[in-house]
N, C-alpha and C positions, 0 to 999 in steps of 0.2 A: 502481402506486401510486397514494394519494388523491391529488389535486389537482394530479397531472402530465399531460402531454399523454401519448397513446398509443407516441409512438416516441421521447420523451422520453430522455435518461441522467441521473438527479437524483440519484447517490451514484457512490461507487469500485465498480465494479463491475456497474454499472445495478441490481442489488438488494441484499437482504442476504445473496442466496449468492453475491455476488461472481464471477461469471463471466461476463468482459467478452466474450460473444458478441451483441450488439443484430443486431436486423433491419436489414438494408439492400439497397437494389438500384441498379443502373448507378450506382455509385461511380467516378470516373474509375480510366482502367488505368495513368494517368502524373499526372503535374503537374510543372510548374516554377515556382520559388518568385519568380524575379525577385532585383532584386537593392535593395541599399539605399545612399542615398548616406551620406558619412561626415561627421561634425561635426567642429568643428575641434578637439575634443579625442582625437578619433580612435574615439569611440564613433560607433555605428550611429545615423544618422539615419530620413529619410523615406523609405518604401517606394517603390520607382521599379518599378509594377506595368507599364511598357509592356511588359517579354517574360516576365512572368509567365502563365502559362498552367495552367488547373483552380485558380486561385486566387480565390475569391470574396471574400475579404479578409484583411488583416493587422492586428493589434494589439499595442500596444509592451506587454511587461511588465516584468519588474523586471531585474536584471542576471544572477537565478541563481532558475531555476523547476524545483520538484521538485514541487507540486501537481498532480496529474490532473484536467483539464477535468471539470465537471457543467454539465450542458445542461438546460434547464427551464423551463418557460412561457415562452419567446422571450429567455431569458438564460442567460449562459455564466459561468460562475466559474471561476476561477483560483486557486490560491494562489504567493506568489511575494515578493519584496521593492521597498522602494519605488525603487529606480532610476530608472522612469519619471516619477516625481514627478508624478503627475496632478494634486495637491492643492497650491496655493498656500503653505499654511499647512506643508507639508511637502514643502521642496522633495529632489531626488533626495538629496542628502548626509545626508541623515536617514534612519536605519539604523531600520527598519520591518519587522515581518511586515503583508503585505498580503494580506488578500482581494478581490482584482479581479472587477469585476462589468461585464459590455458585451452591448450587444445582440444577439439572435442571428443579426439579419437583416442588419446590417452592421458589426459591428465596434464600433460607437459606444463609447467606455467613458461607464459611467455611474456609478457609485460605488463606493468600498472603503470594506472595514473598516480600520483601521490600528490594531497592537499595538504600543505603545514596547517596546524591549527591556529586560528585568529589569536591576535594576542589579549582581544577580551574575554577568550575563556570561555567559563561553562554556559553564561548567558546564551551565547551565540554559537560555541562551538564544544558541546559536551566533551570532556575529556575520555579517549577510548572508546566512543560510541563509533568512531568509523564513519565509512559510506553507509545509511540508511538507506537507500532508493535502488532503483534499478535503472540500466539505459536503455535508450532504445536504437536499435540499429536499422540500416538499412545499406547494403551494399558496402563500400568501404568505409563508411561514414558512422559515427556513434555519437549520440548526445546524451549527459547526463548533467543533474544538479550536484555540484561539491559540497563539500561541509564547510565551506567558504561563503557562501551564499554567490555562487555561479552557474553560469550554465557553461559548459564547455563543448564543442567539437572536437573531436579523436578521428585520427586514420587509424583502423581497425588493422591493419599490419602493424602498427609501433615502427620502428625504426628498421625491421627487417626488412623491407624495400629498397633502402639506398636512401631514403627520399626523405628531405624535411619538408612535410607539405606545411601550406601558408593559407592564410596571409602571416600568421602568428611562425616565426622562425626563431623567436629569440629562446628555445629550451635553454639551459643549462648544460645538460646533459643529454646527448643526441645516439646513446650506446644501446645493444640490444638490450631488452629488458624495461628499457621506458617507453612511457607513450610519447607519441607523435601529436601535438596540440594542433589544429587548425585554426580555431579560434577560441577566445575566452570571452564572457560577457559578465562582467560584474555587476549583479544587480543591487548588491548590497548598496554599491558606491553610487552607480546610476540613478536609484531611485530613493537613496536613503531611505532602503529597507533595514529595521533591526528582526531579524529572524530571531526567533527565541528557540533556545536549547540548539537546534540542529535545523537545518533543512533537509526532510524527506521527500520530495516532489518526486515520483517517476513520472518523467515528463513523456506525452504523449503529440503525436502529429496527424495533420488533415490537409495532406496534399502538400504544401509546401508550407505551412502554419505548425509552428511549435508552439505548443501552449503549457505555461509552468506557472505555479503556486509557490510562491515567493518564504513563506513560513511568516510574515511578520506576526509579531504578538507582543508580549509584555515584558519590562526587564527583570532583573533581578529580586525585585519585591514582588512582583505577580499581582501587582495590582496597575500600575503604571504603563501605559503604552508610549515609547517613547516617540513613535512615528505615524501617529493615528492615520494621516495622510498619506503616509507610501502607500502602493500599490501591492493588494494583495494576491493580484492574478495577472499574467501578461500574456500577448502573442506576439513572436519574434518568427522572422525568416530564417530558417532551420541552414539555410546555405548561402546568406549575404550578412546574418546577423542586424536585419533593419527591424529595430521595433516598430510594430504595428499598430497597438495600443496598447493600454493600461488599465486597471479599474481598478479603484482602492475600497469598493465594498470588502467588507462589512465597515472599515473605517474604525473609528473606536470604540467598537460594539464587539472587537472581539476580544473573548474573554481569558486566554490563554496563549495558546498557539495555533498554526495551521501547517497539519501534518498531512493530509490527507493529496491525493493525486486526481488529474483532473479525465474525465474520459469524455469522448466524442465519438457522433456517429449521425445517421441523418435518421431524424424522426418527424414522422408526419408531413415527407418532405422538403425536411428544413435541415440542413446542415449544424448542429448544436455540439457545444464544449459545454459541458457542464463541472462547475467548479465546486467545493465543499468549503465554506467558508469558515473563520473561526467563531463564529457566531451560534453555529447549529444550522445554518441556512444550506441548502443547495441552492445555487446560481446558476442558471444556463443563459448562455450567449450564441448569436449567431456565429459560425464558425468561416467568418471570415477576417478580410483586413482591417473591418471598421471602418469609421469615418472620423476622419479631425484628429485622430491619435484617439478614439474611443469606441468598445464595442456597443453593440448593441443587445440590453438585456432583455430577454424574453420571457422569463418568469423566475419567480423565487419561489422557495418552498420552505419554513421553519417546521424542522425535524422534530421539536421539544415543544410539549404541551407550554401555552403563554401562561399557564401557573408554575412552572418551573421555574429553581433558584438557581442562579450558582454561587458559591462557595469555594474559595479557597481550600487548597489541598481536597478536592474533591469529594467533600462532605455534602453538596448540595445536591441537585435533582437534574440541573439544568447541563446539559452536556455540548461539545464538541462534537466534530465527525473526523476520526481517523481514517477509516475506511474509506475506500476508492468505492464511487456510484459505479454500478454496471448496467449496463444496458442489456435488454433482453425482450424478443418481441413488442420492442417499440415504448415500452415501459423502464422505467429506473426503479433499482431498487438501490438503497444505503439502510445504514445502522450507524448508530450514534454509538460513541465513546468517550475516554479521556486516556490524557497522558496514563501509560499504566503505573506511574509511582504514584497514582490516586486512587490506586485499589478497585473495589467493584460498586457497583452500584446498579440501581435500575438503568432500564436500555430500552431503544426501541427500533423497530425494523421496517420500512416503510416499501410500498410499490406504489410509484406516483407516474401518472399521464402528463407525458409532458406537452399534450397536444394545447392547453390552454396559455394563456399569457398574462402578463402581471405577476400578483402576488396572488399564488394557486394553494396556500397554507390550508391545512384543515381549518382551523379556527383563526379568527379575527380579533386584535384585542382593542375593546369599547369600555367607556363610560358606561355605568349599567343604568343612569339615567336618560342615555342619549346614545343610542346605538350605531348612527350615521357617523358618531367621532370614532375616527380610528385612531387609535394610539400613536404616536412616534416610536419608532424600534429604540428599545433601548437593551443595554448591555448587561445588567444583572437579572432580571425578571421582568418581561414584559405585561403580567396583569397580577396586581397587588389589590385584591378582595377587599381588606379593608381602608380601602384608599377609595372604593366603590366602584372596581373596575371589573369587567367578567370579560369570559372569551367566550364569542357565539361563534356557533357554525357560519363558515367561508361559502355563499353562493357560488364560488370561482374556484372550491377545491380540486385540486387534485389528486387530491388521496384516492387511490385504490383500495387499500386495505394498509392496517397498522397493527404489528404485534408488538404486544406489552407483556401482557397477565392471560393467560388462556388457562379454565379449566377444562381439561382437556379429559378427564378421565370421570368428570362430572360428581367428584364427590364430594362439590359443594368448596372445596376451597382450591386456591392456586399454590401447588407446590413448587420450591425452590427451581425445580426441573423444567416445570410449567412457566417460568420465568423470560423474559431476554433481560440479558445483563449489558452493560457497559459493551462494545467490542473495539477491538483493533484490526480485526480480519473484515476480509471481505467475500461476499456472498458469491457463492458460484451455483451455476442452475443449469441443470438438463432435463429435457421430458417433463418440464415442469414441474420438478423436484427441484427445491432451493435447499442450501445447506450450507450453515454460518457458524462457526464457534465461539462464543461469547468469551470473553476475558474471563469470567468466573470457571469456566473450563467445559460450559455446556455444549455440547452440540445440537442444534437446533436443525429438525429437517421440517420444511415446510410446505406444504401445496401454492407452488406461483402464483396459481390463479386466486386463490381463494383467501391464503394468509395462514390458513388452519394449519397447526402443528401436528405433521404425520408421525414422529416418534422422535427420541432425545436419545441422546449418551451422555453419561456424565464422565469427562476425562480426568477427571480429580487432579488437576494440575491448570494451570493458567494456559491460554490457547492466544496466544501474539500473530498468528499466522493464517490464511485461510486455508480452505478443503480445496481439492484437487480430484475432478472427476475423471476420470481415464480407464479405457479398458473395459467398463459396468464396472468400474469401482470407484469408491471414493476413500481418499490418503488425507489425514489429517494430523499434524504435529503439534506437541506441547512443551510446555516448560523443563518437564522431566526428562523430554529426550524420545518420548516414546512416540511413533506415526501409529496411528488408529489406520485399520485397513477393514469397508466394510461394504458389501455387494451395493450397487446403485438402486434402489429399488424405494418403493413407498410403504412397505411391509416392514414394521418395526421388529415381527418377530423373526423375521429371515434375516434383520440387521445385526441384530443382537441378541445372543443365545448364551443362557444363563451371566448374565449382564458381562459380559465380555464382546467386543466387537468379533463378528461372525466369521474374518478373514485373520483374524488375528490381529497382535499387536506387538511391534518391534522396535526393541530401543536403540538410540543410535547413539548412544554413548554420553551425551551431554546435551544440552538444551537446543530444541528445535523452535529457535524464534521465525524463521522464514516459510516459506509457503513452497512444498514439492511442487516441480511442475517437468511435464515432459515435453521431450523433442526427438526426433529423426525415432524413435523405439527406445528410449531409453530416457527411467527414472533419474531425474537428477533432486539430490535433498543436499540442503547446508544444515550441519547443525551449527553450535557456537563457534567451532574449530578446524573444521573439515568438509569440503564437499566433496558428495558420492553422485558417482554414475551407476545407476544400476540397471541390470538387465539379463535378459535369457539370452545363454550362451547360444551362440550361433550355431548350428551344427555342421 
């Protein structure tokens, strides 16, 4: 990527193909995070590093951290809330969305971008959730989506360079520790978007084209879509903020919200940008400026069975998509899921051939007595058998394989561990071995070519984040705060020994909702309240 170091990790997934597989060598085999003093109010205080091992530094974050770390040009960025209270004008009692910037070498706080909460409250900007996405960094510019439904471009130097970069120069405070805003694009205002709860899109780019998911969704009733005609996806010039195109698919078919992030890459010689819609479909568009303010749709893929049904509070079988699609060897991989508050449920993992055009879903919804009549797209359920409807194989299907349930051990039953459940996390793939932890806490390891489960591990805790494959190992965190470490292998007997990860399990003191990453030989892990830089000491 232009303007970043060779071994930086400048966006979610490292690159626009979103595969969390960085180069790394000599990562520590284990670490000890040390202890923290307790403040008078019971909150965590200063890090007591005396008993820490292989921890280079620790930096305080907010009280709830969901944003994945990003590292570029000597700085580390993390989305969180304001409970750390780094700025005097915003004490910890002030609820904000915060993008915090730290120095990569020692974890020193440099600056933060502060997003005041929307007055409409939790329907648009859930209290205390902070910034739930990761930024994109190139050179001295950074782009991310705030909790207020804005795309902002920031100067990575903050105000330390003594300049107020524009065109936006109206910052109320231009002091050390404050973000220097280059421009702001309020897409809720511009497009009439009604994001549901929050926007968690980690933007990506193809050249100067910046791709964004708006998070358009339902209102507080969880039934009505206030803005069904507002766009779900758009493309903007990352330098000038000129909007090239918008697209309102899936329109009124959004079942809840839209919290996934786009992927982009050249597939079959065609640059494509792939968005996950709030209806459980993947949508692929030409990654260009479009025409007449609209993109060209290349294909769409329904990631749910046609008979599945959406029900409030997550009781149904139809899901939307929170995972980010991943591009690997010319194909697309994605899993379905729901808002974590909806709990566990049946899931689906797909490998998709993106060379087709039009509707490449595995099946089509038709009338039982007239297979030539394809039924219109519906929000709640595509096929209702009681009304004389059926799903038939799609001759134009792009499905390569589908993993939902497999009797791996051949005992005639499908065990809990042999079932794909809803997933919030994203796959990581290396050497044709795919790893994905579902929300039920099962780490599934699957042959990326065939979709056959190779082995699994029960983490006994919900997994929100995604796996990291680096230095011959796989790292995955969970809600209990444990980071499980496995050898990167197809052989389950080498990965799991005596029902524990072969390379150990290390507790990070509290929940790990985000995804471990590696940049420049250092492992970065954010738990709910702190960011840890972990590395083998230099000789």
